[in-house]
N, C-alpha and C positions, 0 to 999 in steps of 0.2 A: 670749327671743324665739321665734318661731315657726320652727322648722325640721324635716325629715323624719327627723332621726336619732332623735327621741323614739319616733316609732312602731317603728323598727328595735329600740331596747332593749326597747321593751313586749314585741314580738312574740319577741325572744331570751328573756325573762324567762319567758312563757307556756310557750315551746318548753322551756325548762328545768325547769319545775315538772312538764311533763309526761314527762320523762325523756329528752328530745334535748337535752342539757348542750352549752352553745356551749364550743368548745375554744379556746384562745389562740391567735393569730396568732404562725407565728415562720417563719424563712428559712433551710433548709438546703440551699442553692442545689446545682444540677448542677455538676460531675459527682460531688457529694459520695453517698455510700452511706448514711451516719451523720453524725450533729451530736450534740456535749456541750456543757454548760455546767457550770460550777463552782456551788457552793450558791448559791441565791437564796433571799432574803428578799423578801417582797414583801405589802402590805396588802390585806386581803381582808374578806369577810363570812364569820361562820363561825355556825354554829347548834346548837342543844340541841332536843332534842324526846324525848319520853317518855311512854309510855301510863300515864296516870295512873288508869286504871277501877278500881283496885283500893283506891285512898283519895279517891275521890270520893264524896260525900255528895249525895244528891237528895232536897230538901224539897218535898212535892208535896200540893197544896190541889185540892179540885172529885173530879170523877170522870168517869171514860171515856165515860159517857153524855151528857154535856153537854159539859165542858172541864176536863180536868186540867192543872192550871198545876204545871209541875216546875222548882225553882231549883237548880242544880249548883254547887257551891261546893268549891274544892280545900283541903284542910286543909295549913296550914304555906307557904301560897302568897304571893306578896306581893300588895300591892293596885293592881297596876298594871292590873288588870282587872276588870272588874265582873262580878258571877256571871251564868252562862247560864241563860237562861229558857226553856225547851221548853213548849208546849203541845202535848197529845194529845187524839184523839177516835177511837172506833171505827169513824168514817166509815160509818154504818149510816143516815144520813139525809142527804140530798143538801142540806138548809138548814142543816146542822151545820157548826160552823168547821172551818177544815183543821187538820190534824195536823203535827206536826213530823217532820221525818226527819234534819236536820242543821241545825247552828249553830255559827260561829264567830266569832270576835271577834278582835281586834289593838286594840293601843294603842301609839304612840309614848311612850318613857319617857325621862326621863335620872336618871341614877345620877354621885356624885359623881366616883367613880373611874373608870368606864368611859365616860362620854359617854352618846350618845344611842343607844337601843336600840329595838328591836321585841319587844314580847310578845304572844305568840299563844295561842289556847286552843279547844277545838271538842268539840263533843259529836256523836254519830253514832248513828242507832238500826241496831242490829245485826238486831232481829230485831222485827218491826212486831206480832206477835201480841200482845194486850193480854188475861190472861185474866179480869183483876180488875177491878172498877170504880173502885179507887183503885191498881191497880197499874201503874207506868208501864214501856213496853216494856224489852227489854235494850239496854243503850248501852255504847257505849266513849267513853273521855275522852281526849282530850289536852293536853299543853301544851308549847309551844317559844318559845323566844327567837333572835332574831338580831342580830348584834351586830358592831362592828368587831375585826377581830385581825390579826396577823402571822403569816404562812404561810410554812414553809421547806420549800423543796425542795433536795432533796441529790442533785448528780449528774444533773440530768435529763437525758434524750436523747431522740432524736428520728431516724427518716427522712424522706426529702422528701414523703412523706406526712400526716405529721403526729407527734405527740407519741408515745411509747411508752406501753402502759397501764399500767407501773408510774409514770412521770412525770407523770402527770393528777392525781395523789393527793399533798398534802403529807406530809413525814415529821414533821412537827410544828406545832403550832398555838400562840399563845399571845394571849391578850386584849389589845389596847391600852388604854393607861391616858391618859385626858384630860388634855391638858397646860394648854391656853389657848386662846383667842379673840383673833385677832391682826385688829385693825380698821386698821390702820396703813395697809395697801396698798388699793387702790381698792376690791376686792371681799372683804368679812370672809371670813376663813379659820378653820377649826379646826385646832388640832394635836393630833396623838395620838403617841404615844411607846412603843417596847418598848425592852426591854433597858437600863432606867435604871440597872442595880446591875453589869452586865458591865463587864468591864476597859476596854472599847471605848467607852463611855458608850452613851448612848441614843440610837436610830434613828428619827428624827423623820418624821411621815407628815402630809401637809396637805390637807384636803379643803375646799372652797368651803363657805362656811356655807347657802348656797340649796341645792346638791344634797343636804347632810347632811340638811337638813329635809326636802326634798323626796320622797327616796327612801324615807325611811320612811312617810311620810305616804301616798305611792302603793302600797306594798306592805301597810300596814296598812288602810287605808280603802278603798281601790280594788281590791285584790287579793284579799285573805284574810279577808275579813270579809263572809261569805255563809251564805244560808240556804236550805235545801229544804224543801218541802211537799207534802205529797199531799191531794188533794181529788177525790170522783166527778166533778165538773164541771170539773177540770184539763183542758184540751186538752194540755198540754203542761208539762215540768218548769219550763221557765223561761223567762221573756220576754227575757232578756240576748241580745246578741248572740252574746256568747262565753260559751257554759255552764260556767263557771270552777267556779259552785257545784255542780253535780252531779259534777264531776269531784273537786271535794275531798270528796265524799260517798263516791264509791267508789274512791278511790286509797287506797294506802297512806301514810300521812302521815309515817311515821316515814322515809320514802324520799325524798317529795316535797319537805319542807323542807328537807334537804342539797342535794339537787338544784337549788334553788332558791340557797341560799347558793353553791353552787360555779359557777353560770350568773354570778352577779353578779361574783364573784370575778374570773372570766377575762375579763368583759369590762372589769373596770378594768386589767386587765394587757395589756390589745390597744388599739388604735389604731386602723387599718383594716383590717378590720371590726372594731368595738370601741367603747367609750364614754369611752376616757382619752387624750385629743390629749395629755397631757402624761408617760405611760408611756416609760420608759426601756428603752433596749434593753442587753442584757448579751451580750459578746462572748465567744465560744465555740470549739469546736475541730471542723473537718470533717475527715471520714473519707475517703479515696475509694481506689478499685482502682486499683495500680499496677503492671504487668508486669515484672519483674527476672529476671534468669537468673543463678544460683548454680553456681558451678563447683567441685568438689572436686579440686583440682592433685592430689592423693594417687593418684586412678585413672588417671593420665596415665603414670606410671613405667613400668606394664608395656608399652605401646604405643611410649614412647620408647626404652625399653634394646632391643624387638623391632626398631625401626626402626634404631637405632644397629648391631646384630649384622647386619642385612641388607646397611647398608651398608658394614661392614666387610669382610664376605664377597665384596660386589662388587668393591670396590678389590683384595681376595687375588686373585680371577680375573684381574682385567685386568691385573695386575702380573706372574701368572706366566703367561700367555698372551700377552704383548703383542708376542713376537717370531716366533708363529705365525700362519699363514694361517687365518682363520676357516672352518668347513667347517660348512654347513648342510643340512638335509634338503631337497635341491635336485640338478637335473642339472647345476648349476654346479660340483659337485663332479668331473665327468667331466672338464671342461675346465681345472681347477685343477692336479689329479694326473694325468690321464690314465687311459687302461684298457688292459689287454691285448687281444692278438686277439682272443682268447676271447670277451670281453665285448662289444666291438664288432660283431663278426660275429654273436653272439648277439641283440644290440639290434636289427641292420639286418636279421636274417632275420625279424624280427617286424614288419617295416614294410614296405608297398609303394611308399609315398611316396619321390620323387627326394629330397626334403630331409625331415630327421626334425626334427619340433617338440619343443617340450619336453615337451607333453604326451604325446606317444606315445613319447619315450624314458621317460617315467614310469610309463608304462601296460605298456611293456616291460620296464621294470624289476623288475616285481613279480615276486617268489618268486627272485630272483637274489640269491643271497648274496655278497657281496663283502668283502674286507677291505682296509684301508690296510697295504702291505707295502711295503718297501724292494725296490728290483730290484739287478740286479747291479752298476749304477753306484752304488749307496747312496741313489738317491733314491725318494721316496714313490711308490708307485702303488696304483691298485685292481687287487686280484687276486680271480678267484674264490676262495671260501671252502672 
């Protein structure tokens, strides 16, 4: 059925091919500062890609003044792909044919054990100089494949901003085994398995038959099968709305193909945004900061002993002086113990007021040395020292 999600998926695939890999959605909610999950196993798409320039043979006919036709074949390579045929011309005449710069081809294939997969091959010109009449330019050749696999992520972790870099790459991968086509339900599905010989038994993965066919067809025919030519009359390198051909020609295919596989896998691991409405969530653990106070009770022994000693001293002083009148640094002492005539006379002589205030008495008492001594009757009196 027509829907806007297809364009979103196609845009994500193209972005991933160019290096902007779609990352799976996750939820590490506030106030969490970090999240972690147990080991996760998921269905995905894996890739193999290699530079096969050293083992590629070019069979050429014709010459570069007219048209040099070269067929590139890969020894020991399966027959899922047709040989790549490039045509070369020195481009010295505007009426001459165009000359090839890049050619890639893909084919959807089926293997009895692994099921459906995509085979890919490409030839790119690395030096367009053609010194000889029958010598093709220097080229690099590549072959690759995309296939269903199971990916294992060991203890992935994330912050609220997204997955940690170490959690974006699987720790191990395993090609899936084609099991069966299930036509009993409304929409036919294809079942793939992994871990068939493990103690826990096989793990089944299900994909609709229509998607299984369409995704490989889109990648092979619609995306990765491209060509780039050069000609004196060519105004631009491509008439495509999206110049994918020139990108494949100029990019590092050994990086771009794995990026494509990672993007498709992450789309399958996500719901919204993503392209798998049946993706299941895995329960994890959220970590967040919490303030707490740690008390080291041993350090309280010294102040507690000090407080007990001070309290004991206070009690001892109170007991020892409980029957004595308290004397402070104040003129009140004169009223408690009285003073002999010499002291009173000296204080009055230093004041002209009719009534001597406490401040005046304190001022007049400066420099007067007195002692608390018993008089003839045995009472305590303040006397000059």
